[in-house]
C-alpha positions in Angstrom: 22.4 8.1 24.9 23.2 8.6 21.2 19.9 7.0 20.0 17.4 9.0 18.1 14.6 10.1 20.4 11.7 7.8 20.0 9.3 9.7 22.3 8.7 13.2 23.5 10.0 12.3 26.9 13.3 11.2 25.4 13.5 14.5 23.5 12.9 16.4 26.8 15.6 14.4 28.5 18.1 15.1 25.7 17.2 18.8 25.7 17.7 19.0 29.5 20.6 16.7 29.8 23.0 19.3 31.3 20.4 20.5 33.8 19.6 16.9 34.9 23.3 16.2 35.3 23.6 19.3 37.5 20.6 18.2 39.5 22.0 14.8 40.1 25.4 16.3 41.0 23.9 18.8 43.4 22.0 16.0 45.1 25.1 14.0 45.9 25.5 11.6 42.9 29.2 12.2 42.7 31.0 9.9 40.3 27.7 8.1 39.6 26.1 11.1 37.9 26.6 9.8 34.4 25.5 6.3 35.4 22.3 7.6 37.0 21.5 9.7 33.9 22.0 6.6 31.7 19.8 4.6 34.0 17.2 7.4 33.7 17.5 7.1 29.9 16.8 3.4 30.0 13.7 4.0 32.2 12.5 6.7 29.8 12.8 4.3 26.9 10.5 1.9 28.6 7.9 4.5 29.7 4.6 3.7 28.1 2.1 6.5 27.3 2.4 10.2 27.4 3.5 12.2 30.4 1.7 15.4 31.3 4.7 17.3 32.7 7.7 15.6 31.2 10.4 17.8 32.8 8.9 17.4 36.3 8.6 13.7 35.6 12.3 13.4 34.7 13.4 15.3 37.8 11.2 13.1 40.0 12.5 10.0 38.3 16.1 11.2 38.7 15.4 11.9 42.4 13.9 8.4 42.8 17.0 6.9 41.2 19.1 8.7 43.8 16.9 7.4 46.6 17.0 3.8 45.2 20.7 3.9 44.9 21.1 5.2 48.5 18.7 2.5 49.9 20.4 -0.3 47.9 23.9 0.7 49.1 22.7 0.9 52.8 20.8 -2.4 52.5 23.7 -4.2 51.0 26.0 -2.8 53.7 23.6 -4.0 56.4 23.1 -7.4 54.8 26.9 -7.9 54.5 27.4 -6.9 58.1 24.6 -9.3 59.3 26.0 -12.1 57.1 29.5 -11.6 58.6 28.1 -11.6 62.1 25.9 -14.7 61.7 28.3 -17.0 59.8 30.4 -19.2 61.8 34.2 -19.4 61.4 35.7 -22.2 59.4 35.6 -25.5 61.2 38.9 -27.1 62.0 39.9 -29.6 59.2 37.5 -28.0 56.7 38.5 -25.6 53.9 36.8 -22.4 52.8 37.9 -23.2 49.3 35.0 -24.2 47.0 35.0 -27.7 45.6 36.7 -28.6 42.3 33.4 -28.8 40.5 32.3 -25.3 41.5 35.7 -23.9 40.7 35.6 -25.5 37.2 32.1 -24.2 36.5 33.1 -20.7 37.6 36.2 -20.7 35.4 34.2 -21.9 32.4 31.6 -19.2 33.0 34.3 -16.5 33.3 35.9 -17.7 30.1 32.6 -17.6 28.3 31.9 -14.1 29.6 35.4 -13.0 28.4 34.7 -14.5 25.0 31.4 -12.7 24.7 33.0 -9.4 25.6 35.9 -9.9 23.2 33.5 -10.6 20.4 32.2 -7.0 20.9 35.6 -5.6 20.0 38.4 -4.3 22.1 37.0 -0.8 22.9 33.6 -2.2 24.1 35.2 -4.9 26.1 37.7 -2.5 27.7 34.9 0.0 28.4 32.8 -2.7 30.1 35.7 -4.0 32.2 36.8 -0.5 33.3 33.3 0.4 34.3 32.0 -2.8 35.9 35.2 -4.4 37.2 37.4 -1.3 38.1 34.4 1.0 38.9 35.8 3.8 36.6 33.2 6.5 35.9 32.0 6.8 32.3 33.4 10.3 31.9 36.9 9.0 32.9 36.6 6.1 30.5 35.8 8.4 27.7 38.8 10.6 28.5 41.1 7.6 28.9 40.0 6.0 25.6 39.8 9.3 23.7 36.1 8.9 22.7 32.9 10.7 23.4 30.7 10.0 26.4 28.0 8.9 24.1 30.3 6.3 22.6 31.1 5.0 26.1 27.4 4.8 26.8 26.7 3.0 23.5 29.5 0.5 24.1 28.1 -0.2 27.6 24.6 -0.7 26.2 26.0 -3.3 23.7 28.1 -5.0 26.4 25.2 -5.2 28.9 22.9 -6.6 26.3 25.5 -9.2 25.3 26.2 -10.2 29.0 22.5 -10.5 29.7 22.1 -12.8 26.7 25.1 -14.8 27.9 23.7 -15.1 31.4 20.3 -16.2 30.1 22.1 -18.9 28.0 23.8 -20.1 31.2 20.5 -20.2 33.1 18.9 -22.3 30.3 21.5 -25.1 30.7 
């Protein structure tokens, strides 16, 4: 969240960052507090038009993010459980291993993603891998790499944008 505020809502978010973090923490965000605030930042950047009560709007949006995350977690858990219950076991004589063509495509896609990340630089690639693969909170990444939290957030924004562009290029093929 090191961008220059482009709207009044962004300025209010930056001015009340600490209070919003405490709000999220008090409502059970835990290690996801920084992530939720960054998600709020992204939503604020796409908000069109003025907001009558910006601080109340931000608190409501933060609360909605918490609710969305809770619902998504429980829905995924329920979906995984239902999938496990409805899928049949492996048939005798058949392998669970994907075919050679699918394995090759997956390896190529992974190699491409690694190249995209590596092109961003070592710090951004490491930040992305720690956060997305190892599920390390942003604050811990900043401490581990000896950089500020805003640097971690900036690196993640760059990495997400690069990975989204890469994914779109795969979808076009």
